[in-house]
C-alpha positions as CSV (number, residue, x, y, z in Angstrom):
1,X,-54.3,2.3,6.5
2,X,-54.7,-0.6,8.9
3,X,-51.6,-2.0,10.7
4,X,-51.5,-5.1,8.6
5,X,-51.2,-3.0,5.4
6,X,-48.3,-1.0,6.9
7,X,-46.5,-4.1,8.1
8,X,-46.8,-5.5,4.5
9,X,-45.4,-2.3,3.1
10,X,-42.6,-2.3,5.6
11,X,-41.8,-5.8,4.6
12,X,-41.7,-4.8,0.9
13,X,-39.5,-1.8,1.8
14,X,-37.0,-4.3,3.3
15,X,-37.2,-6.6,0.4
16,X,-36.4,-3.7,-2.0
17,X,-33.0,-3.2,-0.4
18,X,-31.8,-6.4,-1.9
19,X,-31.6,-4.7,-5.3
20,X,-29.3,-2.1,-3.8
21,X,-26.5,-4.6,-3.3
22,X,-24.5,-6.6,-5.8
23,X,-25.1,-8.0,-8.3
24,X,-27.9,-5.5,-8.9
25,X,-26.1,-2.4,-7.4
26,X,-29.0,0.1,-7.6
27,X,-27.5,2.4,-5.0
28,X,-30.1,5.1,-5.4
29,X,-32.9,2.6,-4.5
30,X,-31.7,2.7,-0.9
31,X,-32.8,6.3,-0.6
32,X,-36.3,5.3,-1.7
33,X,-36.7,2.0,0.1
34,X,-35.3,3.0,3.5
35,X,-37.0,6.4,3.4
36,X,-40.3,4.8,2.7
37,X,-39.9,2.6,5.8
38,X,-39.0,5.6,8.0
39,X,-42.1,7.5,6.7
40,X,-44.3,4.4,7.6
41,X,-42.7,4.4,11.0
42,X,-43.6,8.0,11.5
43,X,-47.3,7.2,10.9
44,X,-47.8,4.4,13.5
45,X,-48.3,4.7,17.3
46,X,-45.4,4.1,19.6
47,X,-46.6,0.6,20.6
48,X,-46.5,-0.6,16.9
49,X,-42.9,0.7,16.2
50,X,-41.2,-2.6,17.1
51,X,-43.5,-4.7,14.9
52,X,-43.0,-2.4,12.0
53,X,-39.2,-2.4,12.4
54,X,-39.3,-6.2,12.7
55,X,-41.3,-6.5,9.5
56,X,-38.8,-4.3,7.7
57,X,-35.9,-6.3,9.0
58,X,-37.6,-9.6,8.0
59,X,-37.9,-8.4,4.4
60,X,-34.4,-6.9,4.4
61,X,-32.6,-10.0,5.6
62,X,-35.1,-12.6,4.3
63,X,-34.5,-11.5,0.7
64,X,-30.9,-10.2,1.1
65,X,-29.4,-13.3,2.6
66,X,-31.7,-15.8,1.0
67,X,-28.5,-17.5,-0.3
68,X,-28.0,-19.0,3.1
69,X,-30.9,-21.3,2.4
70,X,-29.0,-22.8,-0.5
71,X,-26.3,-24.1,1.9
72,X,-28.9,-25.3,4.4
73,X,-31.1,-27.0,1.8
74,X,-28.4,-28.5,-0.4
75,X,-25.8,-29.4,2.1
76,X,-27.5,-29.4,5.5
77,X,-29.2,-32.7,5.0
78,X,-32.5,-31.6,6.6
79,X,-36.1,-31.5,5.1
80,X,-37.2,-28.4,3.2
81,X,-39.6,-27.3,5.8
82,X,-36.9,-27.5,8.5
83,X,-34.5,-25.5,6.4
84,X,-37.1,-22.8,5.8
85,X,-37.7,-22.7,9.6
86,X,-34.0,-22.2,10.3
87,X,-33.8,-19.4,7.8
88,X,-36.8,-17.8,9.4
89,X,-35.2,-18.1,12.8
90,X,-32.0,-16.5,11.5
91,X,-33.8,-13.6,9.8
92,X,-36.0,-13.1,12.8
93,X,-33.0,-12.7,15.0
94,X,-31.4,-10.2,12.6
95,X,-34.7,-8.3,12.3
96,X,-34.6,-7.6,16.1
97,X,-31.9,-4.9,15.6
98,X,-33.9,-2.6,13.2
99,X,-36.9,-3.3,15.3
100,X,-35.2,-2.0,18.5
101,X,-33.8,1.0,16.6
102,X,-37.4,1.8,15.5
103,X,-38.8,1.4,19.0
104,X,-36.1,3.7,20.5
105,X,-36.4,6.5,17.9
106,X,-40.2,6.4,18.0
107,X,-40.6,6.3,21.7
108,X,-38.1,8.9,22.8
109,X,-37.9,11.5,20.0
110,X,-40.3,13.7,18.2
111,X,-40.5,13.1,14.5
112,X,-38.9,16.4,13.6
113,X,-35.8,15.4,15.5
114,X,-35.3,12.1,13.8
115,X,-32.6,13.3,11.3
116,X,-30.5,14.2,14.3
117,X,-31.1,11.2,16.5
118,X,-31.5,8.3,14.1
119,X,-27.8,8.2,12.8
120,X,-26.4,7.5,16.2
121,X,-29.2,5.0,17.1
122,X,-28.7,3.2,13.8
123,X,-24.9,3.2,14.3
124,X,-25.3,1.7,17.7
125,X,-27.5,-1.2,16.8
126,X,-25.6,-2.0,13.6
127,X,-22.4,-2.1,15.6
128,X,-24.1,-4.4,18.1
129,X,-25.3,-6.6,15.2
130,X,-21.7,-6.9,14.0
131,X,-20.4,-7.9,17.5
132,X,-23.0,-9.8,19.5
133,X,-22.7,-13.7,19.3
134,X,-19.5,-13.2,17.1
135,X,-21.4,-10.8,14.9
136,X,-23.1,-10.9,11.5
137,X,-22.5,-7.5,9.8
138,X,-23.7,-8.6,6.4
139,X,-25.9,-6.2,4.4
140,X,-24.9,-3.1,6.3
141,X,-26.4,-0.2,4.4
142,X,-23.1,1.3,3.3
143,X,-22.1,-1.6,1.1
144,X,-25.0,-0.7,-1.3
145,X,-23.3,2.7,-1.9
146,X,-20.1,1.3,-3.4
147,X,-21.1,2.3,-6.9
148,X,-22.7,5.6,-5.8
149,X,-21.2,9.0,-4.9
150,X,-21.4,8.4,-1.2
151,X,-18.6,5.8,-1.6
152,X,-16.2,8.7,-1.6
153,X,-16.7,8.8,2.2
154,X,-15.5,5.3,2.7
155,X,-11.8,6.1,3.0
156,X,-12.8,8.8,5.5
157,X,-15.4,7.2,7.8
158,X,-15.6,3.7,6.5
159,X,-18.6,1.6,5.4
160,X,-20.3,1.9,8.8
161,X,-19.9,5.7,8.5
162,X,-21.6,5.7,5.1
163,X,-24.4,3.6,6.6
164,X,-24.8,6.4,9.1
165,X,-25.0,9.0,6.4
166,X,-27.6,6.9,4.7
167,X,-29.7,6.9,7.9
168,X,-29.3,10.7,8.1
169,X,-30.4,11.3,4.5
170,X,-33.3,8.8,4.6
171,X,-34.6,10.2,7.9
172,X,-34.4,13.7,6.4
173,X,-36.2,12.6,3.2
174,X,-39.0,10.9,5.2
175,X,-39.5,13.8,7.7
176,X,-38.8,16.9,5.5
177,X,-40.8,16.0,2.4
178,X,-44.2,15.8,4.3
179,X,-43.4,19.1,6.0
180,X,-42.3,20.6,2.7
181,X,-38.8,21.6,3.8
182,X,-37.5,21.5,0.3
183,X,-34.6,23.9,0.7
184,X,-33.1,22.0,3.7
185,X,-33.5,18.7,2.0
186,X,-32.0,19.8,-1.3
187,X,-29.1,21.5,0.6
188,X,-28.3,18.4,2.7
189,X,-28.7,15.9,-0.1
190,X,-26.5,18.0,-2.5
191,X,-23.8,18.5,0.1
192,X,-23.5,14.8,1.0
193,X,-23.7,13.5,-2.6
194,X,-21.4,16.2,-4.1
195,X,-18.8,16.0,-1.3
196,X,-18.8,12.2,-1.7
197,X,-18.2,12.6,-5.5
198,X,-15.4,15.1,-4.9
199,X,-13.8,12.8,-2.3
200,X,-13.9,10.0,-4.9
201,X,-11.5,12.0,-7.0
202,X,-8.9,12.1,-4.3
203,X,-6.2,9.5,-4.3
204,X,-5.5,8.6,-0.6
205,X,-2.9,5.9,-1.5
206,X,-0.7,6.3,-4.5
207,X,1.1,3.6,-6.6
208,X,4.8,3.3,-6.0
209,X,5.5,2.1,-9.5
210,X,6.4,-1.4,-8.4
211,X,4.4,-4.2,-9.9
212,X,4.0,-7.7,-8.4
213,X,3.1,-10.7,-10.5
214,X,0.5,-12.7,-8.6
215,X,-1.4,-15.8,-9.7
216,X,-4.5,-17.2,-8.0
217,X,-5.8,-20.7,-8.7
218,X,-9.6,-21.4,-8.7
219,X,-10.0,-25.2,-8.6
220,X,-13.8,-25.3,-8.8
221,X,-14.1,-28.4,-6.6
222,X,-17.7,-29.4,-6.0
223,X,-18.7,-28.9,-2.4
224,X,-19.9,-32.4,-1.9
225,X,-16.5,-33.7,-2.9
226,X,-14.3,-31.4,-0.8
227,X,-14.1,-33.6,2.3
228,X,-14.5,-37.0,0.7
229,X,-11.2,-38.9,1.6
230,X,-10.9,-40.6,-1.8
231,X,-11.0,-37.2,-3.5
232,X,-8.0,-35.8,-1.5
233,X,-5.4,-36.9,-4.0
234,X,-7.2,-35.9,-7.2
235,X,-7.9,-32.4,-5.7
236,X,-4.3,-31.9,-4.7
237,X,-3.1,-33.1,-8.1
238,X,-5.6,-30.8,-9.8
239,X,-4.3,-27.7,-8.0
240,X,-0.7,-28.7,-8.6
241,X,-1.3,-29.2,-12.3
242,X,-3.1,-25.9,-12.7
243,X,-0.2,-24.1,-11.0
244,X,2.6,-25.6,-13.3
245,X,2.5,-22.8,-15.9
246,X,2.6,-20.1,-13.3
247,X,5.7,-20.8,-11.2
248,X,7.4,-17.7,-12.6
249,X,4.9,-15.5,-10.7
250,X,6.2,-13.7,-7.7
251,X,3.4,-15.1,-5.5
252,X,0.9,-17.9,-6.0
253,X,-2.3,-18.1,-3.9
254,X,-4.6,-21.0,-3.4
255,X,-8.0,-20.6,-1.8
256,X,-9.4,-21.6,1.6
257,X,-8.7,-25.2,2.5
258,X,-7.5,-25.9,-1.0
259,X,-5.4,-28.8,0.3
260,X,-8.1,-31.1,1.7
261,X,-5.8,-33.2,3.8
262,X,-5.0,-32.2,7.4
263,X,-1.7,-30.4,7.6
264,X,0.1,-33.1,9.8
265,X,-0.7,-35.8,7.3
266,X,0.0,-33.7,4.2
267,X,3.7,-33.1,5.1
268,X,5.2,-34.8,2.0
269,X,3.0,-32.8,-0.3
270,X,3.7,-29.5,1.5
271,X,7.4,-30.0,1.6
272,X,7.4,-30.7,-2.1
273,X,5.4,-27.6,-2.9
274,X,7.7,-25.6,-0.6
275,X,10.8,-26.7,-2.5
276,X,9.3,-26.3,-6.0
277,X,8.2,-22.7,-5.1
278,X,11.6,-21.8,-3.7
279,X,13.4,-23.3,-6.7
280,X,11.3,-21.0,-8.9
281,X,11.9,-18.1,-6.6
282,X,8.2,-17.8,-5.8
283,X,6.2,-17.1,-2.6
284,X,3.3,-19.4,-2.0
285,X,0.1,-19.0,0.1
286,X,-2.5,-21.7,0.6
287,X,-5.4,-22.6,2.8
288,X,-5.2,-25.8,4.8
289,X,-6.7,-27.2,8.0
290,X,-4.3,-27.9,10.8
291,X,-5.3,-30.5,13.5
292,X,-3.1,-30.9,16.6
293,X,-3.6,-34.6,17.6
294,X,-2.2,-33.9,21.0
295,X,-4.5,-31.0,22.0
296,X,-7.3,-32.0,19.6
297,X,-7.5,-28.5,18.4
298,X,-8.3,-27.7,14.7
299,X,-7.5,-24.4,13.0
300,X,-8.6,-23.0,9.7
301,X,-5.2,-21.8,8.4
302,X,-3.4,-19.9,5.7
303,X,0.2,-20.9,5.5
304,X,3.2,-19.6,3.6
305,X,5.5,-21.8,1.5
306,X,8.4,-21.2,-0.9
307,X,10.3,-18.0,-0.5
308,X,9.6,-16.1,2.6
309,X,11.9,-13.2,2.0
310,X,13.0,-11.3,-1.1
311,X,15.6,-13.1,-3.2
312,X,18.1,-10.4,-2.4
313,X,18.2,-11.3,1.2
314,X,21.6,-12.8,2.0
315,X,20.4,-15.5,4.3
316,X,17.7,-16.8,2.0
317,X,18.6,-20.2,0.4
318,X,16.9,-20.0,-3.0
319,X,17.0,-23.7,-3.4
320,X,15.1,-24.5,-0.3
321,X,11.8,-23.2,1.1
322,X,11.2,-22.2,4.7
323,X,8.3,-24.5,5.6
324,X,8.2,-27.0,8.5
325,X,5.2,-28.1,10.5
326,X,3.9,-25.5,12.8
327,X,6.2,-22.8,11.4
328,X,5.2,-19.2,12.3
329,X,4.4,-18.0,8.8
330,X,0.8,-18.8,9.2
331,X,-2.6,-17.3,10.0
332,X,-5.4,-18.9,12.0
333,X,-8.9,-17.8,11.4
334,X,-10.3,-15.7,14.2
335,X,-13.9,-15.0,13.2
336,X,-15.5,-18.4,13.0
337,X,-18.9,-18.9,11.3
338,X,-21.6,-20.2,13.6
339,X,-22.8,-23.7,12.6
340,X,-20.3,-23.9,9.7
341,X,-17.1,-23.6,11.8
342,X,-18.3,-23.9,15.4
343,X,-21.5,-25.1,17.0
344,X,-23.1,-22.9,19.6
345,X,-24.3,-24.9,22.6
346,X,-22.5,-27.9,21.0
347,X,-23.3,-30.4,23.7
348,X,-27.0,-29.8,23.2
349,X,-27.5,-29.6,19.5
350,X,-24.6,-31.6,18.0
351,X,-26.2,-34.7,16.4
352,X,-29.7,-33.3,16.1
353,X,-29.5,-32.9,12.4
354,X,-26.7,-33.3,9.7
355,X,-26.3,-29.5,9.5
356,X,-25.1,-29.5,13.1
357,X,-22.6,-32.2,12.3
358,X,-20.9,-31.0,9.1
359,X,-17.2,-31.9,8.5
360,X,-14.8,-29.3,9.9
361,X,-17.5,-27.6,12.1
362,X,-15.5,-27.5,15.3
363,X,-12.6,-25.1,14.9
364,X,-10.5,-23.3,17.5
365,X,-10.3,-19.6,17.3
366,X,-7.0,-17.8,16.3
367,X,-5.9,-14.6,17.8
368,X,-7.6,-11.3,16.8
369,X,-4.3,-9.8,16.0
370,X,-1.6,-11.8,14.2
371,X,1.5,-11.3,12.1
372,X,1.2,-10.7,8.4
373,X,2.0,-13.6,6.1
374,X,5.3,-13.2,4.3
375,X,5.8,-14.4,0.7
376,X,8.9,-13.3,-1.3
377,X,9.3,-10.3,1.0
378,X,5.7,-9.0,0.5
379,X,3.5,-8.7,3.6
380,X,-0.1,-9.9,3.3
381,X,-2.8,-9.1,5.9
382,X,-5.1,-12.2,5.8
383,X,-8.8,-12.7,6.1
384,X,-10.4,-16.1,5.7
385,X,-13.9,-16.1,4.1
386,X,-16.4,-14.4,6.5
387,X,-13.6,-12.3,8.2
388,X,-13.5,-9.8,5.3
389,X,-16.8,-8.4,6.6
390,X,-15.1,-7.2,9.9
391,X,-13.2,-4.0,9.2
392,X,-12.0,-3.7,12.8
393,X,-10.2,-7.1,12.5
394,X,-8.7,-6.1,9.2
395,X,-7.5,-2.9,10.7
396,X,-5.9,-4.7,13.7
397,X,-3.8,-6.7,11.3
398,X,-2.6,-3.9,9.1
399,X,1.0,-2.7,9.8
400,X,3.2,0.0,8.4
401,X,4.7,-2.5,6.0
402,X,1.5,-4.3,4.9
403,X,1.5,-4.5,1.1
404,X,-1.8,-6.3,0.4
405,X,-4.9,-7.7,1.9
406,X,-5.5,-11.4,0.9
407,X,-8.8,-13.0,1.5
408,X,-9.6,-16.6,0.6
409,X,-12.9,-18.3,0.5
410,X,-15.1,-21.2,-0.5
411,X,-18.4,-19.9,-1.7
412,X,-19.4,-23.3,-3.3
413,X,-21.8,-23.5,-0.3
414,X,-24.1,-20.9,-1.9
415,X,-24.4,-22.1,-5.5
416,X,-25.5,-19.7,-8.2
417,X,-27.0,-17.2,-5.7
418,X,-26.2,-13.5,-5.1
419,X,-24.2,-14.4,-2.0
420,X,-20.8,-14.6,-3.8
421,X,-21.4,-11.2,-5.5
422,X,-22.2,-9.6,-2.1
423,X,-19.0,-11.2,-0.8
424,X,-17.0,-9.7,-3.6
425,X,-18.7,-6.3,-2.9
426,X,-17.6,-6.5,0.7
427,X,-14.0,-7.1,-0.3
428,X,-14.1,-4.1,-2.7
429,X,-15.3,-1.9,0.2
430,X,-12.4,-3.1,2.4
431,X,-10.0,-2.1,-0.4
432,X,-11.5,1.4,-0.7
433,X,-11.6,1.9,3.1
434,X,-8.0,1.1,3.7
435,X,-6.5,2.1,0.4
436,X,-4.8,-1.3,-0.2
437,X,-5.2,-3.9,-3.0
438,X,-7.3,-6.9,-2.0
439,X,-6.5,-10.3,-3.5
440,X,-9.5,-12.6,-3.4
441,X,-8.9,-16.3,-4.1
442,X,-11.9,-18.6,-4.1
443,X,-12.6,-22.3,-4.8
444,X,-15.4,-21.7,-7.4
445,X,-15.7,-17.9,-7.7
446,X,-15.6,-15.0,-7.6
447,X,-11.8,-14.9,-7.7
448,X,-10.7,-11.3,-8.3
449,X,-7.9,-8.7,-8.0
450,X,-9.2,-5.5,-6.5
451,X,-7.1,-2.4,-6.7
452,X,-6.6,0.2,-3.9
453,X,-9.6,2.2,-5.0
454,X,-12.0,-0.7,-4.7
455,X,-12.3,-1.3,-8.5
456,X,-12.1,-4.9,-9.8
457,X,-8.9,-5.0,-11.8
458,X,-9.5,-8.5,-13.2
459,X,-11.7,-11.5,-12.2
460,X,-12.6,-15.1,-13.2
461,X,-16.1,-16.3,-14.0
462,X,-17.8,-18.5,-11.5
463,X,-17.9,-22.3,-11.7
464,X,-14.8,-22.6,-13.9
465,X,-11.5,-24.1,-13.1
466,X,-9.0,-21.4,-14.1
467,X,-6.0,-19.4,-13.0
468,X,-6.1,-15.6,-12.7
469,X,-2.7,-13.9,-13.2
470,X,-2.1,-10.2,-13.1
471,X,0.3,-7.5,-12.2
472,X,-0.7,-5.7,-9.0
473,X,0.5,-2.2,-8.1
474,X,2.0,-1.6,-4.7
475,X,0.9,1.6,-3.1
476,X,1.9,3.9,-0.3
477,X,-0.2,6.2,1.8
478,X,-2.9,5.9,4.4
479,X,-6.6,6.7,4.2
480,X,-8.2,8.6,7.1
481,X,-10.2,5.6,8.0
482,X,-7.1,3.4,8.3
483,X,-5.6,6.0,10.7
484,X,-8.7,6.8,12.9
485,X,-11.1,3.9,12.4
486,X,-14.6,4.5,13.7
487,X,-13.8,7.3,16.1
488,X,-14.7,10.0,13.6
489,X,-18.2,8.7,12.8
490,X,-19.0,7.9,16.4
491,X,-18.0,11.4,17.4
492,X,-20.0,13.1,14.7
493,X,-23.1,11.0,15.2
494,X,-22.9,11.5,19.0
495,X,-22.9,15.3,18.5
496,X,-26.0,15.1,16.4
497,X,-27.6,12.8,19.0
498,X,-26.8,15.2,21.9
499,X,-28.3,18.1,19.9
500,X,-31.5,16.1,19.4
501,X,-31.5,15.5,23.2
502,X,-31.0,19.2,23.8
503,X,-33.9,20.1,21.5
504,X,-36.0,17.4,23.2
505,X,-35.4,18.9,26.7
506,X,-35.3,22.6,26.1
507,X,-37.3,23.2,22.9
């Protein structure tokens, strides 16, 4: 087959992976799509490996994150041809990582050693993709296994570890089927799938029996109205009115930047919310933007209002909240989204097009490790929007007394695409990895309560203004991944890689 035909098939292999992730969730298709690409890679000369890997990556990300185009085209204010060009540029950048992995495995290892060497190489480049230029770890292979048996490994080695297992299995399928090593392939596949299924039956964290009543408000504010000054008051009134029937909850959560006014000029509104929440013995968490007029720094924040400690605390005044401007019960977003929240090379490209001059696109970065938010004595490890895709940051903010992970977002940027479903899927994986409930509050969906096993306990439909109220179980216990992080999978994959090097040198 000519090179053009193989490049097209590699592109299709990458496109097929889109159906492995939410909302499609065909986890088994990953073993076919990714294995097909590795088989194609084994059939080309070394000097064509980079091109083939690039074509695969272009299909993988081009289809998988096509929802980014919705935000560029609908809210970026640039012509269609320019938005397509920007999407192509982003996907081309992301495609470099599988292309480099393909080049390395093809150039330096015999095909028969790929099952040993590829897991470490893939882990290295996926980790690099999740770190370089602030990182973009979206569509990592392991997320697609959430509904499959391999998800049982997530509490042990994390999502990135499951991605490494997928690389091992797919390399084995691609290499051993042509060489008719049926027994080895059947044994390896059975061991990994069956062990994952067995691990799925083990309960790493167990409910304590205590239930917490939590309500999350989904305002469904249209994106084009969110930063329009004349809509500030109607938006705040809407959220306040929607909350009225739920003040008896233990904790109430509003989504990212639910209050559209800057914190310094929303003091009257915040103090009133603080007092009402405290009077009803409720904790309250909301997103808001803080702007320091003296330092000219803006922060995407989550802040706590109402009761900070449990009502039994002697020093807690139940008739007054604890809020005051710049109080310490707050979280500032650390992982900022390029273009949306900070502009790379700002002095050069700011003003070139509306997309580079969006409202609230020049935030300052919060610390990587911060204190948990406190609401009515419960400890919440926060993640704002994109941050839920970074397990190392979540891990850094989990303490011995952390009760829940709370993630807030505004996915109105992405319309009726598969982006919000993928975002929810990522939150589910974090719950399963760390054995903690994840509370996901969004502006227009998908707002959901996720239990400590990664299952969606309850959710709201998209594009509806509604309140989700439920009883969430507190849990105790640690997963292995929460205790050891990525050390385990790095160690195991490195051992396999060293064995491959040994075979390369001495056999």
